[in-house]
C-alpha positions as CSV (number, residue, x, y, z in Angstrom):
1,M,0.0,0.0,0.0
2,I,1.3,3.5,-0.9
3,N,0.6,6.4,1.4
4,N,0.7,9.8,-0.4
5,N,-0.4,12.9,1.5
6,N,-2.7,10.9,3.7
7,V,-4.3,9.1,0.8
8,E,-3.9,5.4,0.7
9,I,-3.7,3.6,-2.6
10,E,-3.3,-0.1,-3.1
11,D,-0.3,-1.1,-5.3
12,H,-2.3,-3.2,-7.8
13,L,-0.5,-1.8,-10.8
14,G,3.0,-0.4,-11.1
15,I,3.7,2.9,-13.0
16,Y,4.8,0.9,-16.0
17,E,1.5,-1.0,-16.3
18,I,-0.5,2.2,-15.8
19,N,1.5,3.9,-18.6
20,E,0.9,0.9,-20.9
21,F,-2.9,1.1,-20.3
22,I,-2.8,4.8,-20.9
23,K,-1.0,4.2,-24.2
24,D,-3.5,1.5,-25.2
25,Y,-6.6,3.6,-24.4
26,K,-5.4,6.9,-25.8
27,I,-6.1,5.9,-29.4
28,Q,-9.5,4.5,-28.3
29,L,-10.3,7.8,-26.5
30,R,-9.5,9.8,-29.6
31,L,-11.7,7.6,-31.8
32,Y,-14.5,7.9,-29.2
33,T,-14.3,11.7,-29.3
34,R,-14.4,11.7,-33.1
35,L,-17.4,9.4,-33.1
36,I,-19.2,11.7,-30.6
37,F,-18.5,14.6,-33.0
38,I,-20.1,12.7,-35.9
39,K,-23.0,11.7,-33.7
40,L,-23.6,15.3,-32.8
41,L,-23.6,16.3,-36.5
42,R,-26.1,13.5,-37.2
43,Q,-28.3,15.0,-34.5
44,H,-28.3,18.3,-36.4
45,W,-25.7,20.1,-34.3
46,T,-23.6,22.7,-36.2
47,I,-19.9,22.0,-36.7
48,K,-19.1,25.0,-34.6
49,D,-21.3,23.9,-31.6
50,A,-20.1,20.3,-31.7
51,A,-16.5,21.4,-31.9
52,E,-17.0,23.8,-29.0
53,L,-18.6,21.1,-26.9
54,L,-15.7,18.8,-27.5
55,N,-13.1,21.5,-27.0
56,I,-11.6,21.2,-30.5
57,S,-11.2,23.8,-33.2
58,E,-13.8,24.1,-35.9
59,R,-11.0,23.3,-38.5
60,T,-10.3,20.0,-36.7
61,G,-14.0,19.2,-36.8
62,R,-14.2,19.9,-40.5
63,N,-11.1,17.6,-41.0
64,W,-12.8,14.8,-39.1
65,L,-16.0,15.2,-41.0
66,K,-14.1,15.2,-44.4
67,S,-12.2,12.0,-43.3
68,Y,-15.4,10.4,-42.2
69,N,-17.3,11.3,-45.4
70,E,-14.4,9.9,-47.6
71,E,-13.4,6.8,-45.6
72,G,-16.2,6.0,-43.1
73,L,-15.1,4.7,-39.7
74,E,-11.6,4.1,-41.0
75,G,-11.2,7.8,-41.6
76,L,-11.8,8.5,-37.9
77,I,-9.1,6.1,-36.6
78,P,-6.0,8.1,-35.6
79,N,-3.1,7.1,-37.9
80,F,-0.1,8.5,-36.3
81,G,3.0,6.7,-35.2
82,G,2.9,8.1,-31.7
83,G,6.3,9.8,-31.7
84,R,9.8,8.6,-31.7
85,P,10.4,5.4,-29.8
86,S,12.3,5.5,-26.6
87,F,16.0,4.6,-26.6
88,L,15.3,2.7,-23.3
89,S,13.4,-0.5,-23.6
90,D,10.6,-1.3,-21.1
91,E,12.9,-3.8,-19.5
92,Q,15.6,-1.1,-19.1
93,L,13.1,1.3,-17.7
94,K,12.0,-1.3,-15.1
95,E,15.7,-1.8,-14.2
96,L,16.3,1.9,-13.9
97,H,13.1,2.3,-11.8
98,A,14.3,-0.4,-9.4
99,V,17.7,1.4,-8.9
100,L,16.1,4.9,-8.4
101,K,13.5,3.6,-6.0
102,D,16.2,2.8,-3.4
103,E,15.3,5.0,-0.5
104,K,18.9,5.1,0.8
105,A,20.2,6.7,-2.4
106,N,19.3,10.3,-3.2
107,Y,19.6,10.7,-7.0
108,T,19.6,14.2,-8.6
109,I,18.5,14.5,-12.2
110,T,22.2,14.9,-13.1
111,D,22.8,11.6,-11.3
112,V,20.0,9.9,-13.2
113,K,21.5,11.2,-16.5
114,K,24.9,9.8,-15.6
115,L,23.4,6.5,-14.4
116,I,21.5,6.0,-17.7
117,F,24.8,6.7,-19.6
118,E,26.9,4.3,-17.4
119,K,24.3,1.5,-17.3
120,F,22.8,1.7,-20.8
121,G,25.2,3.8,-22.9
122,I,22.5,6.4,-23.7
123,D,23.4,10.0,-23.4
124,Y,20.2,11.8,-22.6
125,T,19.9,15.6,-22.0
126,Y,19.1,16.9,-18.6
127,K,15.5,17.6,-19.7
128,Q,15.0,14.1,-21.0
129,A,16.5,12.5,-17.8
130,W,14.0,14.7,-15.9
131,F,11.1,13.5,-18.1
132,I,12.1,9.9,-17.7
133,S,12.4,10.0,-13.9
134,R,9.4,12.3,-13.2
135,R,6.9,11.5,-16.0
136,K,7.7,8.0,-17.2
137,L,8.7,6.5,-13.9
138,G,6.5,8.7,-11.7
139,L,9.3,9.4,-9.2
140,N,9.3,12.4,-6.9
141,Y,12.4,14.0,-5.7
142,G,13.4,16.2,-2.8
143,K,16.5,17.7,-1.5
144,P,18.2,15.5,1.0
145,S,18.9,17.3,4.3
146,P,22.1,16.5,6.1
147,E,21.8,14.8,9.5
148,S,23.9,15.8,12.4
149,P,25.9,12.8,13.6
150,D,25.5,13.8,17.3
151,K,21.7,13.4,17.3
152,S,20.7,10.3,19.2
153,P,17.8,8.0,18.1
154,E,16.0,8.8,21.4
155,R,16.2,12.5,20.7
156,K,14.7,12.0,17.2
157,N,11.8,9.9,18.6
158,E,11.1,12.5,21.3
159,L,11.0,15.2,18.6
160,K,8.6,13.1,16.5
161,K,6.3,12.7,19.6
162,N,6.2,16.4,20.3
163,T,5.7,17.5,16.7
164,H,2.0,17.9,15.8
165,L,0.9,18.6,12.2
């Protein structure tokens, strides 16, 4: 079970599995939106009103209508490649996630960038290393605070007892 800001969530799916479901359903969601648009037009809505309801431009609506009129349902199915494939495979991402999840290690984005290069031979930019660790892997980060070596465990527990949030 994961506890985030006093919200408990069962760990049924890892971030990788969730990302895969999102990828799978993104195309279906786009097709669904386009079908709703066509349905609205069939119900005598104007292109402008249907586009406004679905938060798309009128030009996009006209393009969808043109594709539908020319090709039927096939014309509404998104036909893009989905962007450039990642240099890291799903297996490598899982391996990286396992390393970065270690609570004893505090990785900065620069450290993540170096780790990816050392482990997989891929030289990502700082921005891409940030994207991988924050967006793809869903990891949070914070600045580690140094601990004073003279603090005893009893003193820490006493402080925890007396601190009320």
